[in-house]
C-alpha positions as a printed NumPy array, in Angstrom:
array([[  0.101,   0.018,   0.013],
       [  1.281,   3.467,  -0.845],
       [  0.992,   6.191,   1.919],
       [  0.763,   9.915,   1.008],
       [  3.681,  11.844,   2.47 ],
       [  3.205,  14.31 ,   5.479],
       [  2.306,  17.788,   4.073],
       [  2.439,  20.501,   6.82 ],
       [  1.291,  23.267,   4.563],
       [ -1.759,  21.358,   3.554],
       [ -2.643,  20.663,   7.249],
       [ -2.251,  24.272,   8.199],
       [ -4.676,  25.389,   5.365],
       [ -7.25 ,  22.935,   6.275],
       [ -6.651,  22.145,   9.921],
       [ -6.65 ,  25.7  ,  11.181],
       [ -9.967,  26.728,  10.026],
       [-11.579,  23.567,  11.481],
       [ -9.825,  24.185,  14.66 ],
       [-11.094,  27.793,  14.826],
       [-14.576,  26.703,  14.096],
       [-14.254,  24.089,  16.939],
       [-13.181,  26.842,  19.357],
       [-16.064,  29.009,  18.407],
       [-18.351,  26.243,  18.768],
       [-16.959,  25.605,  22.293],
       [-17.349,  29.257,  23.184],
       [-21.042,  29.104,  22.208],
       [-21.524,  26.05 ,  24.236],
       [-19.97 ,  27.557,  27.243],
       [-21.801,  30.754,  27.019],
       [-25.278,  28.745,  26.555],
       [-24.22 ,  26.603,  29.617],
       [-23.644,  29.776,  31.723],
       [-27.096,  31.057,  30.446],
       [-28.855,  27.806,  31.585],
       [-26.857,  27.862,  34.967],
       [-27.922,  31.367,  35.606],
       [-31.549,  30.791,  34.714],
       [-31.363,  27.467,  36.893],
       [-30.065,  29.618,  39.748],
       [-33.137,  32.065,  39.353],
       [-35.705,  29.304,  39.225],
       [-34.03 ,  26.767,  41.677],
       [-35.781,  28.36 ,  44.737],
       [-39.225,  28.562,  42.865],
       [-42.011,  26.516,  44.68 ],
       [-43.756,  23.78 ,  42.589],
       [-47.004,  25.987,  43.09 ],
       [-45.281,  29.188,  41.69 ],
       [-46.919,  30.22 ,  38.366],
       [-44.567,  31.012,  35.536],
       [-45.836,  33.811,  33.266],
       [-44.057,  35.158,  30.262],
       [-43.397,  38.912,  29.959],
       [-46.393,  40.675,  28.5  ],
       [-48.327,  37.462,  28.985],
       [-51.202,  37.044,  31.283],
       [-51.15 ,  36.053,  35.049],
       [-54.48 ,  34.7  ,  36.205],
       [-55.289,  33.658,  39.806],
       [-58.645,  31.945,  40.88 ],
       [-60.167,  32.709,  44.366],
       [-63.088,  30.775,  45.971],
       [-65.441,  33.114,  47.894],
       [-66.631,  31.901,  51.315],
       [-69.878,  33.778,  50.751],
       [-72.485,  33.149,  47.897],
       [-73.669,  36.744,  46.951],
       [-76.985,  37.242,  45.451],
       [-75.687,  40.067,  43.237],
       [-71.822,  40.14 ,  43.457],
       [-71.461,  43.132,  41.328],
       [-73.432,  45.198,  43.711],
       [-72.372,  43.541,  46.976],
       [-68.807,  42.967,  46.91 ],
       [-65.424,  44.464,  45.628],
       [-62.055,  42.7  ,  45.368],
       [-58.804,  44.727,  45.111],
       [-55.366,  43.078,  44.616],
       [-52.118,  44.824,  45.177],
       [-49.57 ,  43.491,  42.725],
       [-45.806,  44.433,  43.638],
       [-43.172,  44.283,  40.842],
       [-39.639,  42.924,  41.145],
       [-38.505,  46.459,  41.265],
       [-40.877,  47.383,  44.049],
       [-43.498,  49.268,  41.997],
       [-46.991,  48.748,  43.03 ],
       [-50.183,  48.105,  41.101],
       [-53.711,  48.037,  42.509],
       [-56.174,  46.357,  40.32 ],
       [-59.678,  44.89 ,  40.578],
       [-60.75 ,  41.425,  40.791],
       [-63.992,  40.198,  39.168],
       [-66.811,  37.564,  39.79 ],
       [-66.988,  34.827,  37.329],
       [-69.945,  32.652,  38.329],
       [-71.031,  30.905,  41.588],
       [-68.244,  31.519,  44.131],
       [-65.528,  32.041,  41.588],
       [-63.596,  35.137,  41.662],
       [-60.475,  35.835,  39.372],
       [-57.608,  38.408,  38.897],
       [-55.844,  38.913,  35.632],
       [-52.715,  40.91 ,  35.26 ],
       [-49.899,  41.319,  32.412],
       [-46.568,  41.594,  33.936],
       [-43.921,  43.785,  32.263],
       [-40.763,  43.066,  34.298],
       [-38.643,  39.91 ,  34.64 ],
       [-38.525,  38.349,  37.997],
       [-40.853,  37.447,  40.98 ],
       [-44.069,  39.439,  41.55 ],
       [-46.047,  39.213,  44.834],
       [-49.661,  39.97 ,  45.461],
       [-52.307,  40.209,  48.27 ],
       [-55.986,  40.76 ,  48.378],
       [-58.292,  43.05 ,  50.065],
       [-62.054,  42.342,  50.076],
       [-64.767,  44.91 ,  50.996],
       [-66.468,  42.052,  53.046],
       [-63.752,  41.207,  55.859],
       [-65.915,  38.23 ,  56.833],
       [-65.162,  36.59 ,  53.629],
       [-61.725,  34.772,  54.253],
       [-61.85 ,  33.201,  50.703],
       [-61.212,  36.679,  49.211],
       [-59.774,  38.844,  51.78 ],
       [-56.058,  38.701,  52.858],
       [-54.985,  36.216,  50.258],
       [-51.439,  36.325,  48.981],
       [-48.944,  34.748,  46.611],
       [-46.284,  35.14 ,  43.966],
       [-45.431,  34.291,  40.461],
       [-42.354,  34.446,  38.37 ],
       [-42.136,  36.515,  35.082],
       [-40.096,  34.951,  32.457],
       [-38.774,  36.048,  29.002],
       [-41.544,  36.852,  26.326],
       [-42.821,  33.945,  24.126],
       [-45.081,  33.874,  21.236],
       [-45.328,  34.732,  17.671],
       [-47.895,  37.624,  17.58 ],
       [-46.949,  41.274,  17.425],
       [-48.099,  41.86 ,  21.082],
       [-45.906,  38.769,  22.335],
       [-42.757,  40.111,  20.429],
       [-43.141,  43.816,  20.946],
       [-45.396,  44.334,  24.095],
       [-48.662,  45.998,  24.46 ],
       [-49.94 ,  49.176,  22.713],
       [-49.27 ,  52.599,  24.248],
       [-49.174,  56.24 ,  23.025],
       [-45.925,  57.046,  21.342],
       [-43.404,  59.688,  22.717],
       [-44.514,  62.05 ,  19.989],
       [-48.152,  61.819,  21.254],
       [-49.387,  61.527,  17.735],
       [-49.508,  57.679,  17.134],
       [-49.407,  54.387,  18.908],
       [-46.397,  52.162,  19.457],
       [-45.654,  48.93 ,  21.249],
       [-43.672,  48.993,  24.633],
       [-40.588,  48.135,  22.829],
       [-41.08 ,  51.439,  20.724],
       [-42.093,  49.534,  17.55 ],
       [-44.735,  51.672,  15.818],
       [-48.157,  50.49 ,  15.639],
       [-50.331,  51.378,  12.685],
       [-54.106,  51.408,  13.57 ],
       [-55.798,  49.518,  10.918],
       [-59.149,  48.839,  12.381],
       [-62.159,  46.74 ,  11.172],
       [-65.48 ,  47.839,  12.415],
       [-67.265,  44.812,  13.743],
       [-69.662,  46.027,  16.178],
       [-71.902,  42.905,  16.626],
       [-69.52 ,  40.291,  15.471],
       [-67.78 ,  39.037,  18.629],
       [-71.227,  38.435,  20.402],
       [-73.033,  36.945,  17.517],
       [-70.259,  34.684,  16.024],
       [-69.549,  31.083,  16.65 ],
       [-66.081,  30.057,  17.742],
       [-65.486,  28.28 ,  14.43 ],
       [-66.735,  31.318,  12.496],
       [-64.411,  33.701,  14.623],
       [-61.487,  31.704,  13.57 ],
       [-62.325,  32.48 ,   9.934],
       [-62.962,  36.143,  10.698],
       [-59.634,  36.688,  12.43 ],
       [-57.398,  34.766,  10.294],
       [-58.899,  36.687,   7.258],
       [-58.585,  40.031,   8.671],
       [-55.013,  39.409,   9.851],
       [-53.95 ,  38.309,   6.249],
       [-55.533,  41.432,   5.062],
       [-53.085,  43.573,   7.192],
       [-55.786,  44.721,   9.759],
       [-54.24 ,  45.342,  13.14 ],
       [-57.314,  46.075,  15.285],
       [-61.104,  45.238,  15.591],
       [-63.593,  47.611,  16.98 ],
       [-66.656,  45.947,  18.618],
       [-69.334,  46.733,  21.316],
       [-69.974,  44.734,  24.466],
       [-73.763,  45.82 ,  24.484],
       [-75.779,  47.472,  21.615],
       [-79.021,  45.52 ,  21.696],
       [-78.071,  42.339,  19.714],
       [-77.127,  39.32 ,  21.895],
       [-76.067,  35.769,  21.296],
       [-77.989,  32.601,  22.481],
       [-80.595,  34.332,  24.292],
       [-77.974,  35.667,  26.591],
       [-77.23 ,  39.467,  27.37 ],
       [-74.426,  41.407,  29.234],
       [-76.567,  42.389,  32.178],
       [-80.191,  42.362,  33.244],
       [-81.904,  45.144,  35.159],
       [-81.44 ,  49.03 ,  35.245],
       [-81.267,  50.475,  38.67 ],
       [-79.1  ,  47.627,  39.948],
       [-77.756,  45.554,  37.19 ],
       [-76.808,  42.041,  37.464],
       [-74.483,  40.547,  34.969],
       [-74.218,  37.142,  33.335],
       [-70.771,  35.653,  33.48 ],
       [-71.368,  32.975,  30.922],
       [-71.887,  35.878,  28.351],
       [-68.42 ,  37.368,  29.085],
       [-66.678,  33.95 ,  29.217],
       [-67.6  ,  33.472,  25.58 ],
       [-66.158,  37.031,  24.808],
       [-62.903,  35.993,  26.72 ],
       [-62.327,  33.327,  23.967],
       [-63.085,  35.816,  21.17 ],
       [-60.522,  38.287,  22.552],
       [-57.944,  35.675,  22.903],
       [-58.455,  34.719,  19.306],
       [-57.968,  38.357,  18.146],
       [-54.723,  38.849,  20.099],
       [-53.409,  35.577,  18.834],
       [-53.893,  36.645,  15.112],
       [-52.19 ,  40.139,  16.136],
       [-55.42 ,  42.079,  16.218],
       [-55.935,  44.748,  19.123],
       [-59.426,  44.441,  20.693],
       [-60.936,  47.797,  20.788],
       [-63.893,  47.467,  23.054],
       [-66.66 ,  49.787,  23.305],
       [-68.689,  49.2  ,  26.359],
       [-71.872,  50.736,  24.822],
       [-72.835,  52.343,  21.757],
       [-75.502,  54.778,  22.954],
       [-78.322,  56.126,  20.846],
       [-78.108,  59.822,  20.894],
       [-81.808,  60.217,  20.137],
       [-82.683,  58.109,  23.236],
       [-84.427,  59.748,  26.151],
       [-82.788,  59.918,  29.586],
       [-84.991,  57.188,  30.873],
       [-83.549,  54.808,  28.415],
       [-79.772,  55.427,  29.552],
       [-78.548,  53.236,  32.529],
       [-77.942,  55.427,  35.652],
       [-74.33 ,  56.762,  35.663],
       [-73.148,  54.702,  38.715],
       [-74.387,  51.544,  37.018],
       [-72.521,  52.268,  33.864],
       [-69.315,  52.887,  36.023],
       [-69.78 ,  49.465,  37.796],
       [-70.059,  47.645,  34.449],
       [-67.004,  49.447,  32.993],
       [-65.057,  48.705,  36.188],
       [-66.022,  45.075,  35.561],
       [-65.032,  45.005,  31.971],
       [-61.395,  46.659,  32.649],
       [-60.816,  44.148,  35.45 ],
       [-61.835,  41.146,  33.176],
       [-59.994,  42.222,  30.114],
       [-57.323,  44.716,  30.929],
       [-54.556,  41.898,  30.863],
       [-55.468,  41.221,  27.384],
       [-54.155,  43.405,  24.431],
       [-57.131,  45.814,  24.243],
       [-58.016,  49.642,  23.909],
       [-61.223,  51.043,  25.203],
       [-63.538,  53.016,  23.016],
       [-65.837,  55.267,  25.002],
       [-68.762,  56.568,  22.799],
       [-70.657,  59.588,  23.938],
       [-74.01 ,  60.457,  22.882],
       [-74.829,  64.332,  22.402],
       [-75.954,  65.79 ,  25.412],
       [-74.44 ,  62.957,  27.588],
       [-70.857,  63.851,  27.113],
       [-70.308,  65.204,  30.593],
       [-71.439,  62.005,  32.277],
       [-68.984,  59.972,  30.152],
       [-66.151,  62.12 ,  31.323],
       [-67.039,  61.44 ,  34.951],
       [-67.424,  57.656,  34.301],
       [-63.846,  57.706,  32.513],
       [-62.314,  59.594,  35.44 ],
       [-63.857,  57.296,  38.033],
       [-62.706,  54.069,  36.297],
       [-59.441,  54.917,  34.545],
       [-57.898,  57.99 ,  36.395],
       [-54.993,  57.34 ,  38.619],
       [-54.685,  53.644,  37.56 ],
       [-52.859,  51.581,  35.011],
       [-54.881,  50.927,  31.908],
       [-54.911,  50.211,  28.303],
       [-55.34 ,  53.098,  25.972],
       [-58.665,  54.975,  26.054],
       [-60.054,  56.588,  23.006],
       [-62.912,  58.926,  23.488],
       [-65.22 ,  59.4  ,  20.662],
       [-67.12 ,  62.636,  20.864],
       [-70.344,  61.734,  18.756],
       [-69.694,  64.789,  16.753],
       [-69.662,  65.043,  12.948],
       [-67.354,  68.145,  13.141],
       [-63.784,  66.714,  14.391],
       [-62.924,  70.115,  15.776],
       [-65.444,  69.574,  18.516],
       [-63.325,  66.788,  19.887],
       [-60.73 ,  69.083,  21.151],
       [-62.875,  70.889,  23.429],
       [-62.771,  68.038,  25.968],
       [-60.615,  68.715,  28.967],
       [-56.932,  67.665,  29.182],
       [-57.696,  64.667,  31.336],
       [-54.659,  62.257,  31.413],
       [-56.725,  59.023,  31.21 ],
       [-57.9  ,  60.14 ,  27.67 ],
       [-55.002,  58.721,  25.604],
       [-56.706,  59.442,  22.073],
       [-59.745,  61.043,  20.374],
       [-61.764,  59.594,  17.822],
       [-64.116,  61.103,  15.186],
       [-66.066,  59.842,  12.312],
       [-69.143,  60.546,   9.949],
       [-70.529,  57.142,   9.828],
       [-73.155,  56.856,   7.111],
       [-73.703,  60.494,   6.952],
       [-72.042,  60.959,   3.626],
       [-72.938,  64.046,   1.624],
       [-71.296,  67.356,   0.391],
       [-71.871,  69.192,   3.684],
       [-70.527,  66.279,   5.885],
       [-67.514,  65.932,   3.714],
       [-66.649,  69.553,   3.962],
       [-67.32 ,  69.435,   7.808],
       [-64.939,  66.451,   8.027],
       [-62.106,  68.068,   5.991],
       [-62.151,  71.534,   7.344],
       [-62.831,  70.175,  10.824],
       [-59.611,  68.244,  10.579],
       [-57.776,  71.319,   9.034],
       [-58.824,  73.419,  11.82 ],
       [-57.648,  70.928,  14.585],
       [-54.475,  72.701,  15.314],
       [-56.11 ,  75.88 ,  16.311],
       [-58.503,  73.965,  18.489],
       [-56.064,  71.22 ,  19.744],
       [-54.839,  72.271,  23.121],
       [-53.584,  68.975,  23.92 ],
       [-51.495,  66.815,  21.659],
       [-53.068,  63.154,  21.328],
       [-53.592,  60.633,  18.598],
       [-56.617,  61.405,  16.639],
       [-58.358,  58.553,  14.702],
       [-61.385,  58.021,  12.46 ],
       [-63.143,  55.165,  14.417],
       [-66.609,  55.676,  12.807],
       [-65.937,  55.101,   9.039],
       [-68.743,  54.574,   6.519],
       [-69.657,  51.019,   6.178],
       [-69.159,  49.481,   2.753],
       [-72.349,  48.097,   1.067],
       [-74.565,  49.858,   3.569],
       [-77.517,  52.239,   2.431],
       [-76.452,  55.584,   1.812],
       [-78.459,  58.554,   3.104],
       [-81.116,  60.375,   1.291],
       [-82.09 ,  57.535,  -1.007],
       [-78.616,  57.256,  -2.733],
       [-76.918,  54.146,  -4.057],
       [-75.079,  52.099,  -1.432],
       [-71.793,  53.267,  -0.168],
       [-69.074,  51.686,  -2.144],
       [-65.391,  51.245,  -2.219],
       [-64.701,  54.748,  -3.583],
       [-66.403,  56.192,  -0.795],
       [-64.74 ,  54.28 ,   2.04 ],
       [-61.254,  54.702,   0.29 ],
       [-61.655,  58.47 ,  -0.114],
       [-62.439,  59.069,   3.629],
       [-59.657,  56.695,   4.618],
       [-57.025,  58.547,   2.804],
       [-58.363,  62.008,   4.002],
       [-58.508,  60.72 ,   7.581],
       [-54.89 ,  59.366,   7.183],
       [-53.364,  62.652,   5.609],
       [-55.373,  65.4  ,   7.328],
       [-54.282,  64.274,  10.761],
       [-50.873,  63.423,  12.229],
       [-50.728,  59.879,  10.866],
       [-51.815,  57.283,  13.345],
       [-54.144,  55.12 ,  11.298],
       [-57.297,  54.41 ,   9.615],
       [-60.539,  52.407,  10.183],
       [-62.831,  50.369,   7.816],
       [-66.147,  48.51 ,   8.02 ],
       [-68.56 ,  46.357,   5.96 ],
       [-72.119,  46.411,   6.706],
       [-72.614,  42.722,   6.902],
       [-69.613,  42.046,   8.835],
       [-70.529,  44.839,  11.478],
       [-73.958,  43.483,  11.827],
       [-72.75 ,  40.027,  11.379],
       [-75.47 ,  39.112,   8.796],
       [-75.724,  35.44 ,   8.766],
       [-78.116,  35.183,   5.721],
       [-76.934,  32.691,   3.192],
       [-75.768,  34.004,  -0.17 ],
       [-74.566,  31.472,  -2.644],
       [-74.155,  28.894,  -0.009],
       [-72.01 ,  31.31 ,   2.273],
       [-73.265,  33.645,   4.976],
       [-73.292,  37.381,   4.024],
       [-70.764,  38.147,   6.581],
       [-68.227,  35.92 ,   5.279],
       [-68.582,  37.056,   1.655],
       [-68.45 ,  40.613,   2.774],
       [-65.006,  39.924,   4.276],
       [-63.717,  40.304,   0.722],
       [-65.317,  43.484,  -0.546],
       [-63.049,  45.623,  -2.679],
       [-62.834,  48.322,  -0.179],
       [-61.194,  46.02 ,   2.383],
       [-58.564,  44.894,  -0.134],
       [-57.87 ,  48.717,  -1.057],
       [-57.327,  49.74 ,   2.532],
       [-55.064,  46.725,   2.885],
       [-53.133,  48.245,   0.007],
       [-52.883,  51.566,   1.91 ],
       [-51.151,  49.765,   4.966],
       [-48.94 ,  47.946,   2.518],
       [-47.83 ,  51.073,   0.677],
       [-46.728,  52.764,   4.028],
       [-45.301,  49.846,   6.053],
       [-41.718,  50.131,   5.027],
       [-41.832,  53.922,   5.365],
       [-41.508,  56.153,   8.429],
       [-45.313,  56.998,   8.076],
       [-45.635,  58.12 ,  11.802],
       [-43.539,  61.337,  10.858],
       [-46.118,  62.645,   8.321],
       [-47.861,  65.919,   9.214],
       [-50.728,  67.745,   7.378],
       [-49.217,  70.295,   5.079],
       [-51.894,  71.999,   2.886],
       [-49.589,  75.078,   2.207],
       [-47.753,  72.776,  -0.167],
       [-50.449,  72.937,  -2.938],
       [-50.355,  76.036,  -5.221],
       [-53.977,  75.214,  -6.389],
       [-56.695,  73.48 ,  -4.285],
       [-59.823,  72.28 ,  -6.331],
       [-61.314,  71.299,  -2.957],
       [-62.201,  75.024,  -2.473],
       [-64.656,  74.487,  -5.229],
       [-66.179,  71.173,  -4.148],
       [-65.266,  69.191,  -1.069],
       [-65.056,  65.742,  -3.037],
       [-62.128,  67.294,  -4.928],
       [-60.004,  68.143,  -1.83 ],
       [-56.285,  67.233,  -2.404],
       [-54.802,  66.028,   0.9  ],
       [-51.059,  66.459,   1.335],
       [-48.831,  65.465,   4.321],
       [-45.078,  65.471,   4.539],
       [-42.451,  64.645,   7.252],
       [-40.79 ,  67.543,   9.167],
       [-37.576,  67.017,   7.137],
       [-39.316,  66.935,   3.882],
       [-37.777,  63.496,   2.978],
       [-41.216,  61.749,   2.66 ],
       [-44.587,  62.99 ,   1.478],
       [-48.016,  61.466,   0.372],
       [-50.687,  63.439,  -1.629],
       [-54.069,  62.113,  -2.381],
       [-55.825,  63.407,  -5.44 ],
       [-59.384,  62.422,  -5.388],
       [-60.655,  63.588,  -9.097],
       [-58.451,  65.962, -10.733],
       [-56.107,  64.958, -13.451],
       [-53.199,  67.557, -12.469],
       [-51.617,  68.228,  -9.222],
       [-50.122,  71.721,  -8.669],
       [-47.243,  71.914,  -5.937],
       [-44.791,  74.524,  -4.819],
       [-41.354,  73.366,  -5.589],
       [-39.99 ,  74.034,  -2.033],
       [-42.568,  71.21 ,  -0.811],
       [-40.587,  68.597,  -2.673],
       [-38.181,  66.393,  -0.961],
       [-34.59 ,  66.808,  -1.797],
       [-33.517,  65.026,  -4.86 ],
       [-37.015,  63.639,  -5.063],
       [-38.003,  60.082,  -6.196],
       [-41.545,  60.566,  -7.345],
       [-44.047,  57.668,  -8.194],
       [-47.843,  57.428,  -8.513],
       [-49.716,  54.734,  -6.31 ],
       [-53.002,  53.402,  -7.786],
       [-54.93 ,  53.11 ,  -4.506],
       [-57.374,  50.766,  -6.258],
       [-54.67 ,  48.214,  -7.434],
       [-51.589,  48.956,  -5.346],
       [-49.541,  49.26 ,  -8.589],
       [-46.732,  51.925,  -8.397],
       [-45.72 ,  53.864, -11.457],
       [-43.13 ,  56.572, -12.374],
       [-44.397,  60.133, -12.272],
       [-43.439,  63.05 , -14.452],
       [-43.133,  66.659, -13.327],
       [-43.39 ,  69.79 , -15.4  ],
       [-41.404,  72.197, -13.546],
       [-42.03 ,  75.998, -13.503],
       [-40.313,  78.929, -11.629],
       [-42.017,  78.373,  -8.256],
       [-44.475,  75.361,  -8.768],
       [-44.518,  72.088, -10.77 ],
       [-47.336,  70.206, -12.254],
       [-47.604,  66.46 , -12.133],
       [-50.483,  64.886, -14.085],
       [-51.946,  61.661, -12.89 ],
       [-51.845,  58.624, -15.223],
       [-55.569,  58.224, -15.929],
       [-58.928,  59.029, -14.37 ],
       [-59.804,  58.195, -10.83 ],
       [-58.22 ,  58.858,  -7.542],
       [-54.498,  58.576,  -7.155],
       [-51.723,  58.895,  -4.516],
       [-48.529,  60.608,  -5.288],
       [-45.67 ,  59.164,  -3.157],
       [-42.423,  61.401,  -2.965],
       [-39.376,  60.55 ,  -0.819],
       [-35.712,  61.688,  -0.853],
       [-33.348,  59.972,  -3.271],
       [-30.276,  60.878,  -1.036]])
């Protein structure tokens, strides 16, 4: 047999890289071992009974009451003081969940041990009073946007929302008022997965607005209401599904009828009790609260909001004013518990309402004494009957209102709704229920394209800039109003052109070394734009009839 000769140069060329790889691998193994050892030391003292909860997850503890109350909502309160590893104290409400069962839910935001103890208003109830315990908060787990980035909060610029870790959150809400209450669990899976796949990030719905599932209602009575825990247990499951799909659950406790008489409204203290209950039950989920105020009853909702949310940790609260003119929203006091303001025209689409919407938004800066996100939470519902005997509201209507709402306010997001989804119409059409068919109306797809067009850009830096236009056809007719928004550095801008074939802009409104493209908001197609440059202005013709969006960003 013939043996090859020893070749030291060949060994150095081949052996050295392998040796380096082995050393690097060994270093990784040692580092991983240290990590496991550290975590083992942290958990070594944990009792078998200690609950493990991931950061931004949900801790839940059950208590058994020693007393069987006839109406627990009215007769007993349970407060839980929860202390973080750093010593910060949180006082939250527990809630009754049927029979003698009471629960507490809490979402921790610090790694390490948390402790808690209870205080019951009924000191003769040892099952609820003076109970204590602890749980261990571990690293975040899960794949949803909330598990990866944390809950939603108002961003530092006070104009948009962001996750706890600073990741911007674009409000892309679907209005589904009756849907969680009336849907089956199977249908709700179809709904949440579809809307998540269409780039929606939130769902607006109402706990109580008259339509109830399986002959159950949120509460009975008026002067002293009694709640039905089984009704809320079903909704727990629906909120969980939303969150897992990456959808923020935007909860309106009531949607009050502005034309109702005073006798038809629940007493204020009873509304407060119910909202307290909802907050205790669902605040540990990824939610936001939408308080809707009927005209003439706004003052009582200010009092209710203060009583429930002031001086306590809570999810974002959006206050909807019930006014068609968005400028009215800023007359509300600067209560710190009000995180954002909502506006919307609903189905009231005509020339006067469009003009009120546009110029109400334009005048917001002179009326806005306090900076807060400002969102259209009541959009026109696609395929719903239009007012004054006109044809049904179509994709053109909802798309126009959405782009106006997005660009005429500091950009926070938009909302969309379809009539048969919002009412959860189960009537069969071509073997499928109307609500399921309506998930795929053209307006939903086109608003999904809006989110797609801005997701890779710093959309949260956009601010309305009507002065950039040298010609505004909207002064002649509101439906022709051109909305323009730009960033402070002018390196990004969007312009929505509803009808006109030519856009006139001042040259100093253009980004440095601009890249200019037309976006077709109906198809999502992006095409190059051509500008005719003058001395102080430039004209940019649209590519065809219909509405168009001009996207300009700096080429530097």
